[in-house]
N, C-alpha and C positions, 0 to 999 in steps of 0.2 A: 551529553548523551550517554545513556547507560550502555554498557557492553553486553547486556543480556539479550539484546535483539540485534539481528542483522539489519543493516540500513544502507540506503543509497541516497545520493542527492537527486533532487527532482529533475535535473537536466542531464542525468546519465541515461545511456541507452537501456532499453528494456532487456536487451541481451545480457546485461550485467545481472539483472534480477533473476533471469532464467538460470544463469550460472550459479547464483547463490542457492536457488532451489535444488539444482542438480548436485552441487558439491556438499551441501550441508544437510539436506533433507528437511529444511525448514518449510513450513507451510505459509508463513507470512513474512513480508519484508516491510520495514518502516521506511517511508519516504520523507526526506528532510529538505526544506527550502535552503538552498546554498547561501542566499543572502542573509536571511535572518537566523538560520540555525534551528528554526522551529519545525516540529513535525507538521506536515500538511496532509498526511494520509497514510494508508497502507495498501499493499498489493498482496493479494493471495493468489494461489494457483488457479482458483476458479475464475478470477477476473481476466486472466490472460489466455485461458483456453476458450477462445471465441473463433468462430469461422472468419476467415479472411483477415486475420490479425497478423501482420508481418512485424515481428519484434525488432528486426534490423532497421526499420524505418521509424520507430516510435521512441519517445522519451518516457521515462518513468512517470512523469506528471500527467501523461495523457490517459493513464488507466487506473489512477488511484481511486480508492474509496475513502472519501473524507469522513473524519470522525464527527459524530453529532455534537452540536453546541448544547452544552448543559449549563443551566443556571440553578441557583438554589430552589427555584420554583418549578423546575422541570420534573415531570412525572417520569420516572425511569422506565415505566412500562412502554413508553413511546420511543425510547432510545435503543431498546434491544431489537435485534433482527427478528423478523417474522419467522415462524417455523418453516415456511416454504423456502427460505433462502439457503 
């Protein structure tokens, strides 16, 4: 795993992600599966600022945004976020 990104394991509490946001000023944290070591998604500040979301009771994997599956035939137009996001 590269050291250029802050990351957490998928079974760690969401409060750890909040701590990373607060301490580093990062906008995105990578979430890694503890068993496989593979990236399973990302968490950004927008994902955790939701009403009635209690970070003390949630694990990182419950709020991740999964990356799109891209094949050689995938049109990249469909993988980019919409302007409304």
